[in-house]
C-alpha positions in Angstrom: 88.9 78.5 86.1 89.7 75.3 87.9 93.4 75.8 87.6 95.6 78.8 87.9 95.0 79.1 84.1 95.4 82.3 82.2 97.7 84.0 84.6 99.8 80.8 84.6 100.1 80.8 80.9 103.3 83.0 81.1 104.8 80.6 83.6 103.7 77.7 81.5 105.5 79.3 78.6 109.0 79.5 80.1 109.6 83.0 78.6 111.4 84.0 81.8 114.6 82.9 82.7 118.0 81.3 83.2 121.0 79.3 82.5 124.0 78.6 84.7 126.5 75.8 84.4 125.7 72.9 82.0 125.4 69.3 83.2 124.6 67.5 80.1 123.7 68.2 76.4 120.1 69.1 75.9 118.2 68.0 72.9 115.4 70.0 71.2 113.0 67.1 72.1 114.0 67.4 75.8 113.0 71.1 75.8 109.7 70.8 73.7 108.7 67.8 75.7 109.2 69.8 79.0 107.1 72.6 77.6 104.3 70.4 76.4 104.3 68.3 79.6 104.3 71.4 81.8 101.5 73.1 79.9 99.3 69.9 79.9 99.8 69.6 83.6 98.4 73.1 83.9 95.2 72.1 82.3 95.9 73.3 78.6 95.1 71.2 75.7 98.2 71.4 73.4 97.9 71.0 69.6 101.0 71.1 67.5 102.8 69.5 64.5 106.4 68.3 65.0 109.1 67.9 62.3 112.8 67.4 62.3 115.3 68.9 59.9 118.6 67.3 60.9 119.0 68.1 64.6 116.6 71.0 64.5 113.1 70.6 65.7 110.2 72.7 64.2 106.9 72.7 66.0 104.2 74.4 63.9 100.7 75.4 64.4 101.1 75.4 68.1 97.8 76.2 70.0 96.9 76.2 73.6 93.3 75.7 74.8 91.4 75.6 78.0 87.9 75.5 79.1 87.0 78.1 81.7 84.3 76.2 83.5 83.6 78.6 86.3 83.5 81.7 83.9 81.4 79.7 81.3 83.9 80.3 78.4 87.2 79.1 76.8 90.7 80.5 76.2 93.0 79.7 73.4 96.5 81.1 72.3 98.3 80.6 69.1 102.0 80.4 69.4 102.5 79.9 65.7 105.7 78.1 64.8 108.6 77.4 67.3 112.0 76.2 66.3 114.3 74.4 68.8 118.0 74.5 67.6 120.8 72.8 69.4 124.0 74.7 70.0 127.5 73.3 70.2 127.8 73.8 73.8 124.8 71.6 74.6 122.3 74.3 75.0 119.2 74.9 72.8 118.0 78.1 71.2 114.3 78.6 71.0 113.1 80.9 68.3 109.5 82.2 68.6 107.1 84.3 66.4 107.1 88.0 67.1 103.2 88.0 67.5 101.2 85.5 69.3 97.4 86.0 69.4 95.2 85.1 72.4 91.5 84.6 72.2 89.1 84.6 75.1 85.4 83.7 74.8 83.1 84.0 77.7 79.6 82.6 77.5 76.6 84.4 79.1 75.8 83.1 82.6 72.2 84.1 82.3 69.7 84.8 79.4 70.2 88.6 80.2 74.0 88.4 79.7 75.6 88.6 76.3 78.7 86.5 75.1 82.0 88.2 75.1 84.8 87.6 72.6 88.3 89.2 73.0 91.5 88.9 71.0 94.8 90.0 72.6 98.1 90.2 70.7 101.3 89.4 72.7 104.2 90.6 70.7 108.0 90.7 71.1 110.8 92.6 69.5 114.2 90.8 69.0 113.4 88.0 71.4 116.2 85.7 72.5 115.6 82.5 74.5 118.2 79.9 75.5 117.6 76.7 77.3 120.4 75.0 79.2 121.1 72.4 81.9 119.5 69.0 81.8 116.2 67.4 81.1 115.8 67.1 84.9 116.9 70.7 85.6 116.1 73.0 82.9 117.2 76.6 82.9 116.1 79.4 80.6 117.5 82.8 79.7 115.1 85.2 78.0 115.6 88.9 76.7 113.7 91.1 74.3 114.2 94.8 73.3 110.4 95.1 74.0 107.2 93.2 74.7 103.7 94.3 74.4 100.1 93.1 75.1 97.5 94.8 72.7 93.7 94.5 72.6 93.1 93.5 68.9 89.4 92.9 69.0 86.4 93.0 71.4 82.9 92.0 70.8 80.0 92.0 73.2 76.9 90.3 71.8 76.6 91.8 68.4 78.4 95.0 69.3 82.0 95.3 68.0 84.2 97.9 69.7 86.5 100.3 67.9 89.8 101.5 69.3 88.2 104.7 70.4 85.7 102.7 72.5 87.9 100.0 73.8 91.7 100.2 73.9 94.4 98.4 76.0 98.0 98.5 75.3 100.8 97.5 77.6 104.4 97.9 76.5 107.6 97.0 78.3 111.1 97.8 77.2 114.4 96.4 78.2 113.1 93.0 79.2 115.2 90.2 80.7 114.3 87.3 82.9 115.7 84.0 84.3 114.1 80.8 85.5 115.4 77.4 86.8 112.8 74.6 86.8 113.6 71.2 88.5 111.6 68.1 89.3 109.0 65.9 87.7 106.3 64.8 90.3 106.5 68.2 91.8 108.0 71.1 90.0 110.3 73.7 91.6 110.9 77.0 89.9 113.0 80.1 90.8 112.5 83.2 88.8 113.8 86.6 88.4 113.1 89.3 85.9 113.4 93.0 85.0 111.6 95.5 82.7 113.2 98.9 82.4 110.1 100.7 81.4 106.4 99.8 81.4 103.8 101.9 79.8 100.0 101.5 79.4 97.2 103.3 77.6 93.5 102.3 78.2 90.4 103.6 76.8 86.8 102.5 77.9 83.5 103.8 76.5 80.2 101.9 76.2 77.5 102.7 73.6 75.0 103.3 76.4 77.1 105.8 78.3 78.4 109.2 76.8 81.2 109.2 79.1 84.7 108.1 77.8 87.4 107.1 80.3 91.2 107.2 79.2 93.9 106.1 81.4 97.7 106.6 80.5 100.7 106.1 82.6 103.9 104.0 83.3 106.4 102.9 85.8 110.2 102.4 85.6 112.5 99.7 86.7 110.0 96.9 87.5 111.9 93.9 89.1 110.4 90.6 90.0 112.0 87.7 92.1 110.1 84.6 93.1 110.0 80.9 93.7 107.4 78.2 94.0 106.4 74.5 93.9 103.7 73.1 91.5 102.5 69.5 92.0 102.0 67.7 88.6 98.6 66.1 89.6 95.5 65.7 87.5 94.9 68.8 85.3 91.2 68.9 86.5 92.1 69.3 90.1 91.2 72.5 91.8 93.5 74.9 93.7 92.5 73.5 97.0 93.6 69.9 95.9 96.8 71.3 94.5 97.6 73.3 97.6 97.1 70.2 99.8 99.6 68.4 97.4 102.2 71.3 98.0 101.3 74.1 95.6 103.1 77.2 97.0 104.6 80.4 95.6 106.4 83.4 97.1 107.3 86.4 94.9 108.1 90.1 95.2 107.8 93.0 92.8 109.5 96.5 93.2 109.2 99.4 91.0 110.7 102.9 90.5 108.9 106.2 89.8 105.4 105.9 88.3 102.6 108.1 87.0 99.0 107.7 86.2 96.8 110.2 84.3 93.0 109.4 84.2 90.7 111.6 82.2 87.0 111.3 82.0 85.2 113.1 79.1 81.4 113.3 79.9 79.2 115.6 77.9 76.5 115.4 80.7 78.5 115.8 83.8 81.6 117.6 82.7 85.3 116.8 82.6 87.2 114.9 85.3 90.9 114.4 85.7 93.0 112.5 88.2 96.9 112.6 88.2 98.9 110.6 90.6 102.6 109.8 91.0 105.0 108.1 93.3 108.7 107.5 93.5 108.6 103.8 94.3 106.3 100.9 95.0 106.6 97.3 96.1 104.3 94.2 96.3 104.8 90.9 97.9 102.6 87.8 97.4 102.8 84.4 99.0 100.4 81.5 98.9 100.7 78.0 100.2 99.0 75.5 102.6 99.8 77.8 105.5 97.8 80.7 104.0 97.7 83.7 101.6 99.6 86.9 102.3 100.1 90.3 100.6 102.2 93.3 101.5 102.8 96.3 99.6 103.1 100.2 99.5 104.2 103.2 97.7 106.4 106.1 98.6 106.2 109.9 98.0 102.7 109.9 96.7 101.2 113.0 95.0 97.5 113.1 93.9 95.6 115.9 92.1 92.0 115.8 91.1 90.1 118.4 89.0 86.4 118.2 88.2 84.0 120.4 86.4 81.8 120.9 89.6 84.9 121.7 91.8 86.0 125.3 92.1 89.7 124.3 92.6 91.9 121.1 92.3 91.9 118.7 95.2 95.5 117.9 96.1 97.1 115.7 98.7 100.3 113.8 99.4 101.7 111.0 101.6 105.2 110.1 102.5 104.2 106.4 102.4 101.2 104.3 102.0 101.4 100.6 102.9 99.3 97.5 103.8 99.6 93.9 104.7 97.2 91.0 104.8 97.6 87.4 105.9 94.7 84.8 106.1 94.2 81.1 106.0 92.8 79.5 102.9 92.4 75.8 103.9 89.8 74.4 106.3 91.6 73.3 109.5 90.9 71.9 112.9 93.5 74.1 114.5 93.5 78.0 114.5 95.8 79.5 112.0 97.6 82.9 111.8 96.0 86.1 110.3 97.1 89.7 110.2 96.0 92.9 108.9 97.9 96.3 108.6 97.5 99.7 107.1 99.9 102.6 107.3 99.2 106.2 105.9 102.3 108.2 106.8 102.4 112.0 106.7 99.2 112.6 104.9 98.9 116.3 103.9 96.2 118.3 102.2 96.5 121.5 100.2 95.5 124.8 101.9 92.5 125.0 99.6 91.0 121.9 101.0 91.7 123.0 104.6 90.0 126.3 103.8 86.7 124.7 103.1 86.1 123.7 106.8 88.9 125.6 108.6 89.1 129.0 106.8 90.5 130.8 109.9 93.3 128.2 110.6 92.1 127.1 114.0 93.3 123.5 113.6 97.0 122.4 113.3 97.8 121.5 109.7 100.6 119.1 110.6 100.9 116.0 108.5 98.5 113.2 109.8 99.6 109.6 110.3 97.5 106.5 110.8 98.8 103.1 111.6 96.9 99.8 112.2 98.7 96.7 113.1 96.6 93.7 113.9 97.3 89.9 114.1 95.8 86.8 115.7 94.4 83.4 115.2 91.4 82.2 113.4 89.9 78.9 112.2 88.5 78.7 108.8 85.3 76.6 108.5 85.3 76.1 104.7 87.8 75.8 101.8 88.3 79.5 100.8 89.5 78.4 97.3 86.5 76.2 96.5 83.7 78.3 95.0 81.2 75.5 94.9 81.5 75.4 98.8 81.3 79.3 99.3 78.2 79.4 97.0 76.2 77.0 99.2 77.2 78.5 102.6 74.2 80.8 102.9 74.3 82.5 106.3 76.7 80.2 108.0 79.8 81.9 109.6 82.8 81.4 107.5 85.1 81.0 110.4 86.0 81.5 114.1 88.3 84.1 115.6 90.3 82.6 118.5 92.8 85.5 119.3 93.2 89.1 118.4 96.5 91.0 119.1 96.2 94.8 118.7 99.8 95.4 118.2 99.3 99.0 117.4 96.6 101.4 116.4 97.6 105.0 116.3 96.2 108.2 114.8 98.0 111.5 114.9 95.8 114.2 113.3 95.1 117.9 114.0 97.0 118.1 117.2 95.5 114.9 118.8 97.2 111.7 119.3 95.4 108.3 119.9 97.0 105.1 120.6 95.7 101.5 121.4 97.3 98.2 122.1 96.4 94.9 123.8 95.4 91.3 123.3 92.2 89.3 123.6 91.4 85.6 123.2 87.9 84.3 122.4 86.1 81.1 123.6 84.1 79.9 120.8 82.4 77.3 122.9 80.8 80.1 125.0 78.3 82.2 123.0 76.1 83.1 125.9 78.3 85.3 128.1 78.2 87.9 125.3 75.2 86.9 123.3 76.0 86.3 119.6 79.7 86.3 119.9 82.5 84.2 121.6 83.5 85.1 125.1 86.5 87.6 125.1 89.2 87.4 127.7 92.0 90.0 127.8 92.7 93.7 127.9 93.1 96.9 125.7 95.2 99.9 126.7 94.0 103.2 125.3 95.4 106.8 125.3 94.4 110.1 124.1 96.5 113.3 124.1 95.1 116.6 122.8 91.6 115.2 122.4 89.7 117.6 124.6 91.4 120.7 123.0 90.5 119.3 119.5 86.9 118.7 120.5 86.7 122.3 121.9 87.9 123.5 118.5 85.5 121.5 116.6 82.7 122.9 118.6 83.9 126.5 118.2 84.1 125.9 114.4 80.5 124.5 114.3 81.6 121.2 113.0 80.4 119.3 116.1 77.2 120.3 117.8 77.4 121.2 121.4 75.1 118.3 122.7 77.2 115.7 120.9 80.4 117.2 122.5 78.8 116.9 125.9 77.9 113.3 125.3 81.6 112.7 124.2 82.9 114.4 127.4 80.6 112.2 129.5 82.0 109.1 127.9 85.5 110.3 128.5 84.7 110.9 132.1 83.2 107.4 132.6 85.9 105.4 130.8 89.1 107.2 131.1 91.4 108.6 133.8 93.9 111.5 133.6 97.3 110.6 132.1 100.7 112.1 132.3 100.7 115.7 131.1 98.2 118.2 130.0 95.0 117.1 128.1 96.1 113.4 128.5 93.6 110.5 129.1 94.2 106.8 129.5 91.9 103.9 129.8 92.3 100.1 130.4 89.5 98.0 129.3 89.6 94.4 130.7 87.4 91.4 129.9 87.6 88.8 132.6 87.3 85.1 132.7 84.0 85.4 134.6 82.5 87.5 131.8 82.9 90.9 133.4 84.1 94.1 131.7 86.3 96.5 133.7 87.3 100.1 132.8 90.3 101.2 134.9 89.4 98.6 137.4 85.7 99.6 137.7 83.1 97.1 137.0 80.9 98.3 134.0 79.4 94.9 133.3 
C-alpha cells in the first residue's frame, strides 16, 4: 500500500485512549470531524450519512475504503452506525456497533495467480469510548470486556474455504487503552493500552495438500506504550515522503507468560507437534527519518518437538533470547548508524539429544551462550521504503559500509570460549587494495580458551576427521600466539593504512 494503510486502521479509528482534564466543551461534530479528517488523511475514502437528533449526532452506513495499489487489491471496512452523544461535563460518548466487518480483495498479479477475497469480523463486548479535551487536543478513553478478530470467509479463485480448512480467531479480554492526539498540520499522538489475556486459534489446510496445520496459544498481560508524529500531507504520498515530512513512531510491547501449540496432521508423513512457552517477552519498534530499529526478546523459553520419524522428543531451553536491529531507511549523503545484535543465553539440550552424538559423555554439557553485538556506519544509496526504486536496482549495491565496530562476539560452548572485539573503517573510494571491497583499516582482537582440548575430543569422537583437525591446528599456529593460562590462544589482526594485513605484528599480506 502507498500508506501505512490497514495496520493504521486501528490508529485511524481512535479506539485506544485517553482523557485527562477538560479544557473546553466538545461537540459531537468536533469528534466525528476529527475522525473523518484523520482517516481521510491516512488515505481512506470515507462514506457516511450524518443526522442530528437534538444534540446527538448519528453517523450511519460508515464505510472505509482504500485501494491497495502495490498489492493489486482493495480494502474496505464497515463501521455500521456510530452515535456521538454529548455529556454534561463537556465530553462526548461514542457508541459503536459490536461487530464491524472488514473485507480485503486482492487481485491476481499474473495470469497464473487467482483472486483472493477475505472477510474479517472485528467484534467488541461492552465497549465504552469517551472523548474529552478540545478540538485541537482530543483525548480518548476506551475499554471493553473483550475484543476479537475472526475470519468470517475466505475465497481463493472459485474455492471457498470452510472453518476446517481456514480458521483465524484472535480474542483479547480485559481491554483498556488511552490516546492523546494534538495538532492539525502534523498530528502528535501518545498511546498506552493493556490486554489482560490474548488467545489465538489458527487452522490452515489447502485442498492440494493433505496436511492440516493447527496453531493455538495465548499470552497474558500484553502492555503497549508508544508515541509518534504523523504529517497530514496528501493521502497519495508514500512512506518515504511522509518520513521526510516528519513521520515517526516509537513504541514498546511487553507480555507475560505465553504458550504456543502447533500440530501438523499429515496422512503421508505422519504427525508433528511443537510446544513452546516462555515467562515473558518484549518488543520495541521505532521508525523515523533517522532510521528503523527493532529490539526484543523472550525469557525462560522451553521448546519440545515430537515427530513421527523421531524416536524421542527434541527438547531444549534458554534463559533468554534477544535481538536488536537498527538500519537507515532514507538515502543520505552522510553515513548513518546501524547495529545488529543477537543473544542466546544459557542454551541447554536434553540428554537424549546429547546422546545422539556424544553417547559416552565426553563433552561438557554446560549451558551454551552466544552473544553478537555489532554497530557501525553505513550509507544507503536508495530509498528503502520506495518499492519502485528497489525493483529497478538490478545488481547495484544497495549501500556502502563505512565503519564496523565489533563490540562483542562471544561463544561459550562445550568447554571452549571464543571472544572477538575491534573496530574497522572502510574507504569506499579505494576498491583496488582489496579487490571488490573498500579498503579496511583497523584491528580485531581474538581469543580462544579450551579450543585445542575441544578439537581433540571431537577427533576422538569421530566428529572431525584427523586431516581437518591438522589443518585447523596449522591455522592456529600461523595466526595465534599463546595467551595466559593453559589452552589459551590470542590473536590481533590489523589492517594498515598501506593496505597490509598483520597477524600479531607479522606481515601476512
